[in-house]
C-alpha positions as CSV (number, residue, x, y, z in Angstrom):
1,M,-49.2,14.2,42.5
2,A,-51.8,14.6,39.7
3,Q,-50.5,14.2,36.2
4,A,-49.9,17.6,34.4
5,E,-51.1,18.1,30.9
6,L,-49.0,21.2,30.3
7,F,-46.4,23.4,32.0
8,G,-47.2,27.0,32.7
9,S,-44.7,29.5,33.9
10,D,-45.0,28.4,37.6
11,A,-44.3,24.8,36.7
12,Y,-41.4,25.7,34.5
13,V,-39.8,27.7,37.3
14,R,-40.3,24.8,39.7
15,W,-38.6,22.4,37.1
16,A,-35.7,24.7,36.6
17,R,-35.0,25.0,40.3
18,Y,-35.5,21.3,40.9
19,A,-33.2,20.4,38.0
20,C,-30.6,22.8,39.4
21,T,-30.8,21.2,42.8
22,Q,-30.5,17.7,41.5
23,L,-27.6,18.5,39.2
24,D,-25.8,20.1,42.1
25,A,-26.5,17.2,44.4
26,R,-25.3,14.6,42.0
27,R,-22.4,16.4,40.4
28,E,-19.7,14.2,41.9
29,E,-21.4,11.0,40.6
30,I,-21.5,12.5,37.1
31,N,-18.0,13.8,37.5
32,A,-16.8,10.2,38.1
33,L,-18.1,9.2,34.6
34,N,-16.1,11.9,32.8
35,V,-13.5,10.3,30.6
36,F,-14.2,12.0,27.3
37,P,-13.1,14.3,25.6
38,V,-10.5,14.7,28.4
39,P,-10.5,12.9,31.7
40,D,-10.8,16.0,33.8
41,A,-13.8,14.8,36.0
42,D,-15.8,18.0,35.8
43,T,-18.9,17.3,33.6
44,G,-21.2,17.2,36.7
45,S,-19.7,20.4,38.1
46,N,-20.0,22.2,34.8
47,M,-23.6,21.3,34.3
48,A,-24.4,22.3,37.8
49,F,-22.6,25.6,37.5
50,T,-24.3,26.3,34.2
51,M,-27.8,25.5,35.6
52,K,-27.0,27.7,38.6
53,A,-26.2,30.6,36.3
54,A,-29.4,30.0,34.4
55,V,-31.6,30.0,37.5
56,A,-29.8,33.0,38.9
57,A,-30.7,34.9,35.7
58,M,-34.3,33.7,36.0
59,D,-34.5,34.7,39.6
60,R,-33.3,38.2,38.8
61,L,-36.0,38.5,36.2
62,L,-38.7,37.3,38.6
63,A,-37.5,39.7,41.3
64,E,-38.2,42.6,38.9
65,E,-41.2,41.1,37.0
66,P,-43.0,38.6,39.3
67,H,-45.6,38.0,36.6
68,A,-43.2,37.5,33.7
69,S,-44.6,35.5,30.8
70,M,-43.6,31.9,30.0
71,R,-41.6,33.2,27.0
72,Q,-39.7,35.7,29.1
73,I,-38.8,33.1,31.8
74,A,-37.7,30.4,29.3
75,E,-35.6,32.8,27.2
76,T,-34.0,34.3,30.3
77,L,-33.2,30.9,31.7
78,A,-31.6,29.9,28.4
79,H,-29.6,33.1,28.0
80,G,-28.4,32.8,31.6
81,A,-27.1,29.3,30.7
82,V,-25.4,30.7,27.6
83,R,-23.6,33.4,29.5
84,G,-22.7,31.2,32.4
85,A,-21.9,28.0,30.5
86,R,-18.9,25.9,31.6
87,G,-17.3,23.3,29.4
88,N,-18.7,21.2,26.6
89,S,-21.5,19.9,28.9
90,G,-22.5,23.4,29.9
91,V,-22.7,24.5,26.3
92,V,-24.9,21.5,25.5
93,L,-27.1,22.3,28.5
94,S,-27.5,25.8,27.3
95,Q,-28.6,24.6,23.9
96,I,-31.2,22.3,25.4
97,L,-32.6,25.2,27.4
98,A,-32.5,27.4,24.3
99,S,-34.5,24.7,22.5
100,L,-37.1,24.7,25.3
101,A,-37.2,28.5,25.1
102,A,-37.9,28.4,21.4
103,A,-40.6,25.8,21.8
104,A,-42.2,27.8,24.7
105,A,-42.1,31.0,22.7
106,R,-43.9,29.2,19.9
107,A,-46.6,27.5,22.0
108,G,-46.8,29.9,25.0
109,H,-46.5,26.9,27.3
110,I,-44.8,23.5,27.5
111,D,-46.9,20.5,26.6
112,G,-46.3,17.2,24.8
113,P,-45.9,18.7,21.3
114,A,-43.6,21.4,22.7
115,I,-41.3,18.8,24.3
116,I,-41.2,17.0,20.9
117,D,-40.4,20.3,19.2
118,A,-37.7,21.2,21.8
119,L,-36.0,17.8,21.5
120,T,-35.9,18.1,17.7
121,R,-34.5,21.6,18.0
122,A,-31.9,20.4,20.6
123,E,-30.6,17.7,18.2
124,T,-30.1,20.3,15.5
125,M,-28.7,23.0,17.7
126,V,-26.2,20.8,19.6
127,T,-25.1,19.1,16.4
128,S,-24.4,22.5,14.8
129,A,-22.7,23.8,17.9
130,I,-20.1,21.0,18.0
131,T,-17.6,21.2,15.2
132,E,-16.8,17.5,15.1
133,P,-19.6,15.5,16.9
134,V,-18.6,12.1,18.3
135,E,-21.0,9.2,18.5
136,G,-21.4,7.6,22.0
137,T,-21.7,11.0,23.6
138,V,-24.6,13.2,24.7
139,I,-25.5,14.1,21.1
140,T,-26.2,10.4,20.5
141,V,-28.5,10.3,23.5
142,I,-30.3,13.5,22.4
143,R,-30.8,12.2,18.9
144,A,-32.2,8.9,20.0
145,T,-34.6,10.7,22.4
146,A,-35.7,13.1,19.7
147,R,-36.4,10.3,17.2
148,A,-38.3,8.3,19.7
149,V,-40.8,11.0,20.7
150,A,-41.1,12.2,17.1
151,E,-42.8,8.9,16.2
152,L,-45.5,9.2,18.9
153,T,-49.2,9.6,18.0
154,D,-50.2,10.0,21.7
155,Q,-48.6,13.4,22.4
156,R,-49.9,14.0,25.9
157,L,-47.2,15.5,28.1
158,A,-47.0,12.5,30.4
159,T,-46.6,10.1,27.5
160,V,-44.0,12.2,25.8
161,A,-42.0,12.7,29.0
162,A,-42.1,9.0,29.9
163,V,-41.0,7.9,26.4
164,A,-38.3,10.5,26.3
165,R,-36.9,9.4,29.6
166,Q,-36.9,5.7,28.6
167,A,-35.4,6.4,25.2
168,A,-32.6,8.5,26.7
169,R,-31.8,5.8,29.3
170,T,-31.6,3.2,26.6
171,A,-29.4,5.3,24.4
172,L,-27.2,6.1,27.4
173,H,-26.9,2.4,28.2
174,H,-25.5,1.8,24.7
175,T,-22.9,4.7,24.6
176,P,-20.0,2.4,25.7
177,S,-20.6,0.3,22.6
178,Q,-20.1,3.4,20.4
179,L,-17.0,5.0,22.1
180,E,-14.0,2.8,23.0
181,V,-12.8,5.1,25.8
182,L,-16.1,4.7,27.7
183,R,-16.0,0.9,27.2
184,E,-12.4,0.7,28.5
185,A,-13.3,2.8,31.6
186,G,-16.5,0.8,32.3
187,V,-18.7,3.9,32.3
188,V,-21.5,5.5,30.3
189,D,-21.2,9.1,28.9
190,A,-21.2,11.7,31.6
191,G,-23.0,14.4,29.5
192,G,-25.6,11.8,28.5
193,Q,-26.2,11.0,32.1
194,G,-26.7,14.7,32.9
195,F,-29.3,14.8,30.0
196,V,-31.1,11.8,31.4
197,L,-31.2,13.5,34.8
198,L,-32.9,16.6,33.2
199,L,-35.6,14.3,31.8
200,E,-36.0,12.5,35.1
201,T,-36.6,15.8,36.9
202,L,-39.1,16.8,34.2
203,C,-41.0,13.6,34.7
204,E,-41.2,14.2,38.4
205,I,-42.6,17.6,37.9
206,V,-45.1,16.2,35.4
207,G,-46.1,13.6,38.0
208,L,-44.3,10.5,36.8
209,H,-42.6,9.0,39.8
210,G,-40.2,6.5,38.2
211,Q,-36.9,5.8,39.9
212,R,-34.0,7.9,38.7
213,G,-31.1,6.0,37.3
214,T,-27.8,5.8,39.2
215,P,-25.1,7.9,37.4
216,T,-22.0,5.8,38.2
217,Q,-22.9,3.1,35.8
218,S,-20.9,0.6,33.9
219,V,-21.1,-1.3,30.7
220,P,-24.0,-3.7,31.3
221,S,-23.5,-7.4,31.6
222,P,-25.0,-9.6,28.9
223,G,-28.0,-10.3,31.1
224,D,-28.9,-6.7,31.7
225,D,-31.8,-5.3,29.7
226,P,-32.3,-1.5,29.6
227,Q,-35.9,-2.1,28.3
228,A,-36.8,-4.8,30.8
229,A,-40.5,-5.1,31.6
230,P,-41.7,-2.9,34.5
231,T,-42.1,-4.6,37.9
232,V,-45.3,-4.7,39.9
233,D,-43.9,-1.9,42.1
234,D,-43.4,0.2,39.0
235,F,-47.0,-0.2,38.0
236,S,-48.2,0.7,41.5
237,R,-46.1,3.8,41.5
238,L,-47.5,4.8,38.1
239,S,-51.1,3.8,38.5
240,D,-52.2,7.2,39.6
241,T,-50.3,9.1,36.8
242,V,-50.1,7.2,33.6
243,Q,-53.2,5.5,32.3
244,T,-53.0,2.0,31.0
245,A,-52.0,2.0,27.4
246,E,-54.7,1.0,24.9
247,P,-53.7,-1.6,22.2
248,G,-52.2,0.1,19.3
249,T,-51.2,3.3,21.1
250,D,-47.6,4.6,21.6
251,Q,-47.7,5.1,25.4
252,V,-45.1,3.0,27.2
253,A,-44.6,2.4,30.9
254,D,-41.3,3.5,32.4
255,S,-38.8,0.8,33.3
256,E,-36.0,0.9,35.9
257,D,-32.5,1.5,34.6
258,S,-30.7,-1.7,34.4
259,L,-27.1,-0.5,34.4
260,R,-25.0,-1.6,37.3
261,P,-23.2,0.7,39.7
262,V,-19.5,0.1,39.8
263,P,-16.6,1.5,41.9
264,S,-15.3,4.6,40.3
265,T,-12.1,4.2,38.3
266,R,-11.8,8.0,38.0
267,P,-9.8,10.4,40.1
268,N,-11.2,11.4,43.5
269,S,-14.5,12.9,42.7
270,S,-14.4,15.2,45.7
271,Q,-11.5,16.9,44.0
272,A,-13.2,16.7,40.6
273,A,-16.3,18.3,41.8
274,A,-14.8,21.7,41.8
275,Q,-13.2,21.5,38.5
276,P,-14.8,23.1,35.4
277,E,-14.9,21.1,32.2
278,N,-15.6,22.7,28.9
279,K,-17.9,25.5,27.5
280,P,-19.7,27.5,24.8
281,H,-23.0,29.5,24.1
282,S,-26.8,29.4,23.1
283,P,-29.2,31.3,20.9
284,T,-32.0,33.2,22.7
285,R,-33.4,36.7,22.9
286,P,-31.8,38.2,26.1
287,H,-33.8,40.0,28.7
288,P,-31.9,43.2,29.6
289,D,-30.9,41.9,33.0
290,T,-29.6,38.6,31.7
291,T,-26.7,40.0,29.8
292,A,-24.7,40.9,32.9
293,P,-21.7,38.5,33.2
294,L,-21.2,36.3,36.2
295,A,-18.7,37.6,38.7
296,A,-15.2,36.3,38.3
297,G,-15.3,34.6,41.7
298,S,-18.8,33.2,41.5
299,G,-17.8,29.7,40.4
300,E,-16.1,26.9,42.4
301,Q,-12.5,27.2,43.6
302,I,-10.2,25.4,41.2
303,G,-7.1,23.3,42.2
304,A,-3.6,24.1,41.0
305,T,-3.3,21.1,38.7
306,P,-5.2,20.0,35.6
307,G,-8.6,21.8,35.9
308,E,-7.1,25.0,37.2
309,T,-8.6,28.2,35.9
310,L,-5.6,30.3,34.8
311,A,-7.6,33.4,34.0
312,I,-11.1,34.7,33.9
313,H,-12.0,37.7,31.7
314,T,-15.1,39.6,32.3
315,D,-15.9,42.4,29.8
316,T,-12.2,43.4,29.4
317,E,-9.6,42.6,26.8
318,Q,-7.1,40.8,29.1
319,G,-7.3,37.9,31.4
320,T,-6.9,38.2,35.2
321,Q,-5.2,36.2,37.9
322,R,-7.0,35.1,41.0
323,D,-6.0,38.2,42.9
324,G,-7.6,40.3,40.2
325,T,-4.4,41.6,38.7
326,P,-4.1,41.4,34.9
327,L,-2.2,38.5,33.5
328,P,0.5,39.3,31.1
329,P,-0.5,38.4,27.5
330,A,2.1,35.6,27.3
331,A,1.0,34.1,30.6
332,S,-2.7,34.4,29.8
333,A,-2.2,32.8,26.4
334,E,0.5,30.2,27.0
335,G,0.2,29.4,30.6
336,E,3.6,30.7,31.7
337,G,4.4,30.2,35.4
338,H,2.8,26.8,35.5
339,G,5.9,24.9,34.5
340,T,4.6,23.6,31.2
341,A,5.7,24.5,27.7
342,N,2.7,24.7,25.3
343,P,0.3,23.4,27.9
344,H,-2.9,21.8,26.9
345,L,-5.5,24.4,27.7
346,E,-9.3,24.8,27.5
347,V,-10.0,28.3,26.1
348,M,-13.5,29.8,26.4
349,G,-15.0,33.2,25.8
350,F,-18.0,35.1,24.6
351,V,-17.2,36.6,21.2
352,T,-18.9,39.5,19.6
353,C,-17.9,39.6,15.9
354,H,-17.4,42.9,14.1
355,Q,-19.2,43.3,10.8
356,P,-19.1,41.6,8.3
357,H,-17.7,38.6,10.3
358,T,-19.9,35.9,11.8
359,L,-19.3,32.9,14.1
360,D,-19.1,30.7,11.0
361,D,-15.9,32.6,10.1
362,V,-14.6,32.1,13.6
363,Q,-15.4,28.4,13.5
364,Q,-13.5,27.9,10.2
365,A,-10.5,29.8,11.4
366,L,-10.2,27.8,14.6
367,R,-10.5,24.3,13.1
368,T,-6.8,23.7,12.8
369,L,-5.8,25.2,16.2
370,G,-7.1,22.5,18.5
371,D,-10.0,20.1,19.1
372,S,-13.3,19.9,21.0
373,L,-14.3,23.1,19.2
374,V,-17.8,24.0,20.2
375,I,-19.6,27.2,19.4
376,A,-23.0,28.1,20.9
377,R,-24.6,30.9,19.0
378,A,-26.7,33.6,20.7
379,T,-26.9,35.3,17.3
380,A,-25.0,34.8,14.0
381,A,-22.3,37.1,15.3
382,T,-22.3,36.5,19.1
383,G,-21.8,33.4,21.1
384,T,-19.6,31.4,23.3
385,V,-16.5,29.7,21.8
386,H,-14.9,26.7,23.4
387,I,-11.7,24.9,22.3
388,H,-9.0,22.6,23.6
389,T,-5.6,23.8,22.3
390,R,-1.9,23.9,22.8
391,E,-1.8,27.2,20.9
392,A,-3.9,29.4,23.2
393,G,-2.0,32.6,22.1
394,R,-3.0,32.0,18.4
395,V,-6.6,31.2,19.5
396,V,-6.9,34.5,21.3
397,E,-5.2,36.4,18.5
398,T,-7.6,34.8,16.0
399,L,-10.7,35.6,18.1
400,T,-9.7,39.3,18.6
401,G,-9.1,39.5,14.9
402,F,-12.8,38.9,14.4
403,G,-14.2,41.1,17.2
404,S,-14.2,41.5,21.0
405,I,-14.0,38.9,23.7
406,S,-15.6,38.8,27.2
407,D,-15.6,36.2,29.9
408,L,-12.4,34.8,28.6
409,R,-11.2,31.8,30.6
410,F,-8.2,29.5,30.4
411,E,-8.1,26.1,32.1
412,L,-5.3,23.7,32.3
413,L,-6.3,20.3,31.0
414,P,-4.8,16.9,31.9
415,D,-2.6,15.3,29.2
416,G,-3.8,12.0,27.9
417,P,-5.5,10.4,25.0
418,H,-8.9,11.9,24.2
419,T,-10.0,8.8,22.5
420,R,-8.5,6.2,20.2
421,P,-10.5,6.0,17.0
422,I,-10.7,2.6,15.5
423,P,-7.7,2.2,13.1
424,R,-8.9,2.2,9.5
425,A,-7.0,1.5,6.4
426,V,-7.9,2.1,2.7
427,I,-6.6,-0.8,0.6
428,A,-6.4,0.0,-3.1
429,I,-5.7,-2.5,-5.9
430,V,-3.3,-0.7,-8.2
431,P,-0.7,-1.8,-10.7
432,P,2.9,-1.2,-9.8
433,G,4.4,2.1,-10.9
434,R,3.9,5.8,-10.5
435,L,0.1,5.6,-10.0
436,A,0.7,3.2,-7.1
437,E,2.9,5.9,-5.5
438,L,0.1,8.5,-6.1
439,Y,-2.3,6.3,-4.1
440,R,0.3,5.7,-1.4
441,S,0.9,9.5,-1.1
442,A,-2.9,9.9,-0.6
443,G,-2.8,7.5,2.4
444,A,-3.8,4.2,0.8
445,V,-2.3,0.8,1.3
446,V,-1.5,-0.4,-2.2
447,V,-1.9,-4.0,-3.2
448,H,-0.7,-5.0,-6.7
449,P,-2.9,-7.4,-8.7
450,I,-1.3,-10.8,-8.8
451,D,-1.5,-13.4,-11.6
452,P,-2.2,-16.6,-9.8
453,D,-0.2,-18.5,-12.4
454,S,3.0,-16.5,-11.8
455,P,5.7,-18.0,-9.5
456,V,5.3,-17.5,-5.8
457,F,9.0,-17.7,-5.0
458,V,10.7,-14.4,-5.9
459,G,14.3,-15.1,-4.8
460,G,16.4,-14.5,-1.7
461,G,14.2,-16.7,0.4
462,I,11.3,-14.3,-0.1
463,T,7.9,-15.5,-1.2
464,R,4.9,-13.4,-2.1
465,P,1.2,-14.1,-1.6
466,S,-0.1,-16.6,-4.2
467,D,-3.1,-14.4,-5.3
468,T,-4.5,-10.9,-4.9
469,V,-6.9,-11.9,-2.1
470,S,-4.1,-13.3,-0.1
471,A,-2.2,-10.1,-0.6
472,I,-5.2,-8.1,0.6
473,V,-5.4,-10.2,3.7
474,A,-1.6,-9.8,4.3
475,A,-1.9,-6.0,3.9
476,A,-4.8,-5.8,6.3
477,R,-3.0,-7.8,8.9
478,T,0.2,-5.7,8.5
479,S,-1.8,-2.4,8.9
480,K,-3.3,-3.7,12.2
481,A,-6.5,-1.8,11.2
482,K,-9.9,-3.1,12.5
483,E,-11.7,-1.3,9.7
484,I,-10.8,-1.8,6.0
485,I,-12.2,0.1,3.0
486,L,-11.3,-1.8,-0.2
487,L,-11.0,0.0,-3.6
488,P,-11.1,-2.8,-6.2
489,N,-10.7,-0.3,-9.1
490,G,-12.1,-2.8,-11.6
491,L,-9.1,-5.2,-11.0
492,L,-10.9,-7.9,-8.9
493,S,-13.3,-10.5,-10.2
494,K,-16.6,-11.2,-8.5
495,R,-15.1,-14.4,-7.1
496,E,-12.2,-12.5,-5.6
497,L,-14.6,-9.9,-4.0
498,I,-16.6,-12.7,-2.4
499,S,-13.4,-14.4,-1.2
500,A,-12.1,-11.1,0.3
501,E,-15.4,-10.6,2.1
502,L,-15.5,-14.1,3.6
503,T,-11.8,-13.9,4.6
504,S,-12.5,-10.6,6.5
505,H,-15.1,-12.4,8.6
506,A,-12.6,-15.0,9.6
507,S,-10.0,-12.4,10.6
508,E,-12.5,-10.2,12.4
509,K,-12.0,-7.3,10.1
510,N,-14.8,-4.9,9.3
511,L,-14.5,-4.8,5.4
512,T,-16.3,-2.3,3.3
513,I,-16.0,-2.8,-0.5
514,L,-16.6,0.4,-2.6
515,P,-17.9,0.3,-6.2
516,T,-14.7,1.8,-7.8
517,A,-14.9,0.3,-11.3
518,R,-11.8,2.1,-12.6
519,L,-8.5,3.3,-11.2
520,V,-9.6,6.9,-11.9
521,S,-12.8,6.5,-9.8
522,G,-10.6,5.1,-7.0
523,I,-8.7,8.4,-7.0
524,A,-12.0,10.3,-6.7
525,A,-13.0,8.2,-3.8
526,L,-9.7,8.5,-2.0
527,A,-9.8,12.3,-2.4
528,V,-12.8,12.6,0.0
529,H,-11.6,9.9,2.5
530,D,-12.0,11.2,6.1
531,P,-10.8,8.7,8.7
532,S,-12.3,10.9,11.5
533,Q,-15.8,10.0,10.4
534,P,-17.6,6.8,11.3
535,I,-16.8,4.2,8.7
536,A,-20.4,4.2,7.3
537,V,-20.3,7.9,6.7
538,D,-16.7,7.8,5.3
539,A,-17.6,4.9,2.9
540,Y,-20.8,6.6,1.8
541,A,-18.9,9.8,0.9
542,M,-16.2,7.9,-0.9
543,A,-18.8,5.8,-2.9
544,E,-20.7,8.9,-3.7
545,A,-17.6,10.6,-5.1
546,A,-16.7,7.5,-7.2
547,G,-20.3,7.2,-8.5
548,A,-20.5,10.8,-9.4
549,M,-17.5,10.4,-11.8
550,T,-18.3,9.3,-15.4
551,T,-15.5,7.1,-16.7
552,A,-14.2,5.8,-20.0
553,V,-11.3,3.7,-21.3
554,I,-9.4,3.8,-24.5
555,T,-8.1,0.4,-25.7
556,R,-5.9,-0.6,-28.6
557,V,-7.1,-3.3,-31.0
558,Y,-4.5,-6.0,-31.8
559,H,-6.6,-8.4,-33.8
560,A,-9.4,-7.9,-36.3
561,D,-12.7,-7.9,-34.4
562,T,-16.2,-6.3,-34.4
563,C,-18.0,-4.1,-31.9
564,D,-21.4,-2.4,-31.7
565,S,-20.2,0.3,-34.0
566,G,-18.8,-1.9,-36.7
567,P,-15.6,-3.8,-37.7
568,L,-12.3,-3.2,-35.9
569,Q,-8.8,-3.4,-37.4
570,P,-5.4,-3.9,-35.7
571,G,-4.1,-0.5,-34.6
572,D,-7.6,1.0,-34.0
573,L,-8.2,2.9,-30.7
574,V,-11.6,2.3,-29.2
575,A,-13.1,4.5,-26.5
576,T,-15.9,2.9,-24.5
577,S,-18.0,4.1,-21.5
578,A,-20.5,1.9,-19.6
579,G,-20.2,-0.8,-22.3
580,A,-21.0,1.6,-25.2
581,T,-18.6,2.6,-27.9
582,I,-18.0,6.4,-28.1
583,T,-15.4,6.6,-30.9
584,I,-13.1,4.6,-33.1
585,T,-10.0,6.3,-34.4
586,R,-6.2,5.8,-34.9
587,N,-5.2,9.2,-33.3
588,L,-4.9,9.0,-29.5
589,T,-5.3,12.8,-29.0
590,E,-8.4,12.8,-31.1
591,A,-9.8,9.8,-29.3
592,I,-9.3,11.6,-25.9
593,T,-10.9,14.9,-27.0
594,D,-13.9,13.2,-28.6
595,T,-14.4,11.1,-25.5
596,C,-14.2,14.1,-23.2
597,D,-16.7,16.0,-25.3
598,T,-19.1,13.1,-25.2
599,L,-18.8,12.7,-21.4
600,L,-19.0,16.4,-20.8
601,N,-22.4,16.5,-22.5
602,R,-23.7,15.1,-19.2
603,G,-22.0,17.9,-17.3
604,G,-18.7,18.3,-15.5
605,E,-16.0,20.7,-14.6
606,L,-12.9,18.5,-14.2
607,V,-11.3,15.9,-16.4
608,T,-8.8,13.4,-15.0
609,L,-6.6,11.5,-17.4
610,L,-4.5,8.4,-16.5
611,L,-1.9,7.8,-19.2
612,T,0.6,5.0,-19.6
613,A,4.1,6.1,-20.6
614,E,3.5,5.0,-24.2
615,A,0.2,7.0,-24.3
616,H,1.8,10.1,-22.7
617,A,4.5,10.1,-25.5
618,A,1.8,9.9,-28.2
619,V,-0.6,12.5,-26.8
620,D,-0.5,16.2,-27.2
621,V,-1.6,17.1,-23.6
622,A,-1.3,20.8,-24.2
623,T,-3.8,20.6,-27.1
624,I,-6.3,18.6,-24.9
625,G,-5.9,21.1,-22.1
626,Q,-6.5,24.1,-24.3
627,H,-9.5,22.4,-25.9
628,L,-11.1,21.8,-22.4
629,A,-10.2,25.2,-21.1
630,E,-12.2,26.8,-23.9
631,V,-15.3,25.3,-22.4
632,G,-14.3,26.0,-18.7
633,V,-13.1,22.6,-17.8
634,D,-9.9,21.8,-15.8
635,L,-7.6,19.0,-16.7
636,T,-5.5,16.8,-14.4
637,V,-3.1,14.2,-15.8
638,Y,-1.5,11.3,-13.9
639,P,1.1,8.8,-15.1
640,A,-0.3,5.3,-14.9
641,D,2.2,2.6,-15.7
642,G,1.0,-0.9,-15.6
643,M,-2.5,-0.4,-17.0
644,D,-3.6,-2.9,-19.6
645,H,-5.1,-0.1,-21.7
646,P,-3.4,3.2,-22.6
647,V,-5.9,5.7,-21.2
648,E,-8.5,6.1,-18.5
649,I,-10.7,9.2,-18.4
650,G,-12.8,10.4,-15.5
651,V,-15.2,13.4,-15.6
652,E,-16.7,15.0,-12.5
């Protein structure tokens, strides 16, 4: 086959039909990989079903308009996928097709730059559709592919397709290293494998005849190399299609996938093949004939265990049973008659919001009602909603509160862990007292700073760690966390920080030290801690919050001394920030107000005060609060026993 330089409408139709055939033929292999977000073995089935719905919509268009434009075909294919999407994987597929449609509409055809545009759009659209993206899944594979082709200078279609295919294979190969549940099952991500298959079929239509990868693939052995050099046979297959790369160009030859086939550890895939998985919706401009919903019985037959479709709703307000009779609301929403109280259900439906509501409002309202929340938008107010929940009644009630629902489906999901995030602990260095309790209530593991010269034996046969670093190590071990975020809060020396870092290596802990120079900045960091995020993202947000806070301390002078502002006498109160003196006074309330005013000159809307018991007794908090309120600034005060200075101030 000669190498194509661009796709016209005929080639696009051939690719869509061929991709549909291949997804259907290999659904069981992809099903066998499906362990995330729930092990319901239906990713391949859902992608095949979604692609069938898309091609059916395209064929209806071509039957009426045999000479439909490239734009019409691509948009109809995408909208058909949106309306027929099944499961998370079907939603992602619909967004990929929507991205291709947008690129085709812009260019009028599919060439190398259009593929690059489509992959970039796909990354954005899929990421925005998934409420809580997880690394090690199809989004990771799409992102890696989009980034790889975006760097190309040779943007011929064959080059872009070959590079995209190889980048996707490589990213798929690494998904087990990013998601523990894949690593434990010995498989790669099922949705990612489906995406690779789409790129492989694209390459075949373009004229690149590389070998397709085998879906049932395990974590590679140390000797495996996903980017191994092509063999002689590879070059002979490619010799008529991809020209030899010139030095300095971006073109790469395709390599064979190195992942090893393994016996499936999943449930019987012949049973899984008929089970839908997860679903949402995609943005395109619909052709009039593509808005018709799929018939209720047009999908695969579902078993009567996890994976069973409890109800299908097509342009009505109530679900139906398989015989077509309406389900009572309680059964439709809560799964009555299936022997399970509060069953774990997948709920999907096409939502049309009533003004002024949008799908953003729907997404926010559903966040606390389940997980695997994915919304594919056809417009800002219409799209497919997908969620896993044990509160299906509340989900449906919430959706109907925003508008109307069609194509409503309930599917019983298997119980079991979705994934086990790596345990993470935040260890904060805080003096004993009420401030330590505040940190604990916010989820931190508190370690008190230890004077290394104090006795180790505390009585009753109990000993304590001999120094603060030893206490940190003990706390990390007790928490059993693999990831540790350390808040030094200005209470660890550089030597202690180095020791903590080196000790973490010996104990195989992933330690991240945040630059919290004060106790008050540690509170700011802890306020944005989100253990559901990857540690790098979580630590970045926490460090950003701590760094955005301007801090100051007020200390009491006990001996005559001097500073950059002049002499100091016993009893003076000195406020300093970043090593510079702000004010010297003997009135603590005055010292605090003057310091706040100075810090607020740089901007801010919230002042946080940490006060020792002695300082709290000496300060008129009401006066300070009134003074700040006059300039539109809020005040928060925390008791902070154990500090070696009476006051810490933070402005943010």
